ZAMARGU-4260 file (C-alpha; in steps of 0.2 Angstrom, whole numbers, plus 5000, padded with zeros to 4 digits):
<rodrens>
0) 5000/5001/4999 | 5006/5017/4996 | 5011/5028/5011 | 5000/5042/5005 | 4984/5031/5008
5) 4988/5026/5026 | 4982/5041/5037 | 4966/5043/5026 | 4964/5024/5029 | 4967/5027/5048
10) 4953/5041/5048 | 4940/5028/5042 | 4946/5016/5056 | 4944/5030/5069 | 4926/5033/5063
15) 4921/5014/5063 | 4931/5014/5081 | 4919/5028/5088 | 4904/5020/5083 | 4909/5004/5093
20) 4915/5013/5108 | 4897/5022/5109 | 4890/5006/5115 | 4902/5004/5130 | 4901/5021/5140
25) 4906/5013/5156 | 4922/5008/5148 | 4925/5025/5142 | 4921/5033/5159 | 4933/5021/5169
30) 4948/5020/5157 | 4947/5038/5149 | 4936/5050/5158 | 4941/5046/5175 | 4959/5039/5170
35) 4969/5045/5155 | 4960/5061/5154 | 4962/5067/5171 | 4981/5066/5168 | 4980/5074/5150
40) 4970/5089/5156 | 4980/5091/5173 | 4996/5092/5163 | 4989/5103/5149 | 4982/5116/5161
45) 4998/5116/5173 | 5008/5120/5157 | 4996/5133/5148 | 4986/5139/5162 | 4999/5153/5168
50) 5001/5160/5151 | 4991/5176/5151 | 4985/5175/5133 | 4974/5161/5123 | 4989/5149/5116
55) 4975/5139/5108 | 4969/5153/5097 | 4987/5157/5092 | 4988/5139/5086 | 4972/5140/5077
60) 4979/5156/5068 | 4995/5147/5064 | 4986/5133/5057 | 4974/5142/5047 | 4987/5154/5039
65) 4998/5139/5035 | 4984/5130/5026 | 4980/5145/5015 | 4997/5148/5011 | 4999/5129/5007
70) 4984/5128/4996 | 4990/5144/4986 | 5007/5136/4984 | 5001/5120/4978 | 4987/5127/4968
75) 4993/5118/4953 | 4995/5101/4962 | 4983/5087/4955 | 4966/5088/4966 | 4968/5069/4970
80) 4985/5072/4978 | 4978/5087/4987 | 4964/5077/4992 | 4975/5065/5000 | 4986/5076/5009
85) 4971/5085/5015 | 4964/5069/5021 | 4980/5064/5031 | 4980/5081/5041 | 4963/5078/5046
90) 4966/5060/5051 | 4979/5066/5062 | 4970/5080/5069 | 4955/5069/5072 | 4965/5057/5081
95) 4973/5071/5093 | 4955/5080/5095 | 4948/5063/5103 | 4964/5058/5113 | 4965/5075/5120
100) 4947/5078/5125 | 4934/5072/5114 | 4932/5054/5120 | 4922/5063/5134 | 4906/5062/5121
105) 4906/5043/5125 | 4906/5042/5143 | 4891/5039/5154 | 4877/5051/5154 | 4876/5063/5169
110) 4858/5059/5173 | 4863/5041/5175 | 4877/5045/5187 | 4867/5057/5197 | 4852/5047/5195
115) 4841/5060/5188 | 4825/5058/5178 | 4824/5063/5161 | 4805/5066/5159 | 4795/5080/5166
120) 4777/5086/5163 | 4772/5104/5159 | 4765/5106/5177 | 4783/5101/5183 | 4791/5114/5173
125) 4778/5128/5177 | 4781/5123/5196 | 4800/5124/5194 | 4799/5140/5185 | 4788/5149/5198
130) 4801/5144/5211 | 4815/5150/5199 | 4806/5168/5198 | 4806/5169/5216 | 4824/5165/5218
135) 4829/5175/5204 | 4820/5191/5211 | 4827/5188/5228 | 4845/5188/5222 | 4842/5203/5210
140) 4833/5214/5224 | 4848/5208/5236 | 4860/5216/5223 | 4851/5232/5216 | 4839/5235/5231
145) 4827/5241/5218 | 4817/5229/5207 | 4817/5241/5193 | 4836/5241/5189 | 4846/5231/5180
150) 4860/5222/5187 | 4878/5230/5183 | 4891/5217/5187 | 4906/5228/5195 | 4920/5214/5194
155) 4933/5213/5181 | 4934/5197/5169 | 4950/5193/5177 | 4943/5194/5194 | 4929/5183/5189
160) 4940/5170/5182 | 4948/5169/5200 | 4931/5170/5209 | 4925/5154/5199 | 4936/5141/5210
165) 4925/5145/5225 | 4908/5138/5218 | 4917/5123/5210 | 4926/5119/5227 | 4909/5119/5236
170) 4902/5109/5222 | 4915/5096/5223 | 4912/5093/5242 | 4894/5087/5238 | 4899/5079/5222
175) 4917/5074/5219 | 4915/5071/5200 | 4916/5090/5198 | 4932/5092/5207 | 4941/5106/5196
180) 4960/5112/5199 | 4972/5120/5191 | 4964/5135/5182 | 4966/5140/5164 | 4952/5152/5159
185) 4956/5164/5146 | 4949/5179/5136 | 4947/5173/5118 | 4959/5182/5106 | 4945/5179/5093
190) 4930/5186/5102 | 4925/5197/5088 | 4923/5182/5077 | 4916/5172/5091 | 4902/5185/5093
195) 4898/5186/5074 | 4896/5167/5075 | 4885/5168/5090 | 4895/5159/5103 | 4899/5166/5121
200) 4914/5154/5122 | 4921/5137/5118 | 4934/5125/5125 | 4949/5123/5115 | 4952/5103/5115
205) 4970/5103/5110 | 4975/5115/5124 | 4962/5112/5137 | 4959/5131/5139 | 4942/5138/5143
210) 4939/5151/5130 | 4926/5166/5135 | 4920/5179/5123 | 4926/5195/5132 | 4913/5206/5122
215) 4899/5198/5132 | 4886/5207/5143 | 4895/5206/5161 | 4879/5201/5171 | 4880/5184/5163
220) 4898/5182/5160 | 4901/5171/5176 | 4889/5158/5170 | 4898/5157/5153 | 4914/5153/5161
225) 4909/5141/5173 | 4900/5131/5158 | 4917/5130/5148 | 4925/5124/5165 | 4913/5110/5165
230) 4919/5105/5149 | 4937/5106/5155 | 4934/5093/5168 | 4928/5081/5155 | 4910/5083/5150
235) 4906/5085/5132 | 4887/5087/5133 | 4882/5105/5131 | 4866/5102/5143 | 4876/5094/5155
240) 4889/5108/5156 | 4875/5121/5157 | 4869/5110/5172 | 4886/5109/5180 | 4889/5129/5177
245) 4873/5132/5185 | 4876/5123/5200 | 4894/5129/5202 | 4888/5148/5201 | 4873/5144/5214
250) 4887/5136/5226 | 4897/5152/5223 | 4897/5165/5238 | 4897/5179/5226 | 4878/5184/5221
255) 4884/5191/5205 | 4887/5171/5201 | 4871/5166/5207 | 4862/5180/5196 | 4872/5175/5181
260) 4866/5157/5183 | 4847/5161/5188 | 4844/5172/5173 | 4851/5160/5161 | 4841/5145/5168
265) 4826/5157/5169 | 4827/5162/5151 | 4829/5144/5145 | 4813/5138/5156 | 4803/5153/5150
270) 4807/5150/5132 | 4802/5131/5134 | 4785/5137/5142 | 4782/5151/5129 | 4784/5137/5115
275) 4770/5127/5122 | 4759/5140/5131 | 4758/5158/5127 | 4745/5161/5141 | 4756/5153/5154
280) 4771/5163/5148 | 4762/5179/5150 | 4756/5175/5167 | 4774/5172/5173 | 4782/5186/5164
285) 4773/5198/5174 | 4780/5191/5190 | 4798/5195/5185 | 4807/5210/5192 | 4808/5223/5178
290) 4826/5225/5181 | 4829/5207/5177 | 4819/5209/5160 | 4831/5225/5155 | 4846/5213/5158
295) 4837/5201/5146 | 4836/5217/5134 | 4852/5222/5136 | 4858/5204/5129 | 4846/5205/5116
300) 4852/5222/5110 | 4870/5215/5111 | 4868/5200/5100 | 4856/5209/5087 | 4871/5221/5083
305) 4880/5205/5077 | 4865/5196/5069 | 4871/5192/5052 | 4870/5176/5040 | 4888/5172/5048
310) 4879/5166/5064 | 4867/5156/5056 | 4879/5147/5045 | 4890/5143/5060 | 4875/5137/5071
315) 4870/5125/5057 | 4888/5119/5056 | 4889/5117/5075 | 4871/5109/5075 | 4879/5094/5063
320) 4894/5095/5073 | 4884/5091/5090 | 4874/5078/5082 | 4889/5069/5075 | 4895/5068/5094
325) 4883/5059/5104 | 4870/5074/5105 | 4856/5070/5094 | 4847/5086/5097 | 4861/5096/5091
330) 4860/5114/5095 | 4844/5112/5105 | 4854/5101/5118 | 4859/5117/5126 | 4841/5119/5132
335) 4839/5101/5136 | 4848/5106/5154 | 4830/5111/5158 | 4826/5091/5159 | 4840/5090/5172
340) 4835/5106/5182 | 4817/5103/5184 | 4821/5084/5190 | 4836/5087/5202 | 4827/5102/5210
345) 4809/5094/5211 | 4810/5091/5230 | 4825/5103/5233 | 4827/5121/5237 | 4837/5131/5222
350) 4854/5134/5230
</rodrens>
């Protein structure tokens, strides 16, 4: 066999292998997520966490630049030859991607580990949302002392990075599986492109850096950071990371973290209700403090500035990416964390 065919063939082998290991989540959980990955992620964050800028973004920039230059220089190369070389690169990147992080997509689902039900009724959702509104109003009032004023987060983004550890430490006392150590949170160097793509942040799977869009409205910034940190500790599902991020924020002593989590969860719940029952949505909306609604409007105005065909295209691409990685609901999987919230807090106080 010619050498140029080896790596493309291995790409096919990898795809088949992933189809097989999807049937063995307990094995992935034991050997990778709670084994090899713990060591890999700790090493990555130890080496790169103290570097003040996003190493992953720089690497992406170098690769993209090299790719453009390579295609330009080899524009006269036969297309078949170019195809085999491109597939070889993809094969290597695909292997590194899974080895360093993405096998976590195939681990045991969080609802099984925490014994949380997946189904809930409309009445369950409404009851939880009522409870969520009361809690969100209470935290909002504690911060602003005025139910009509929006929350303005006084902390810098770097301060928020440091404050996140408090919530994860307390969460880990209750659930050791959420232990987080060796911080590596960064403001993304490509925050403007991320904004146009419609993303609040992302985990770089090659460097294990939690990348956060530094242009986001600050009232919700802590929740985004905690979501990306949940990816760092080995959870691939977006719904699970929303849930873990929510709990880490709620365990935090800082009220601004709690507010960020509560407003995000409330928005998801209200959206789910609004799609099913407009009358119930309107009844619940009037119970929400006007200042909270002002924060929602602030967020809407922010994203409207960057609402172009670009974000729709990237969301369509990301939707397919998620579906190909064990998240059958695609982009809608973000809102699936409502399932976890409603059932987890069914007989518990929100705290």
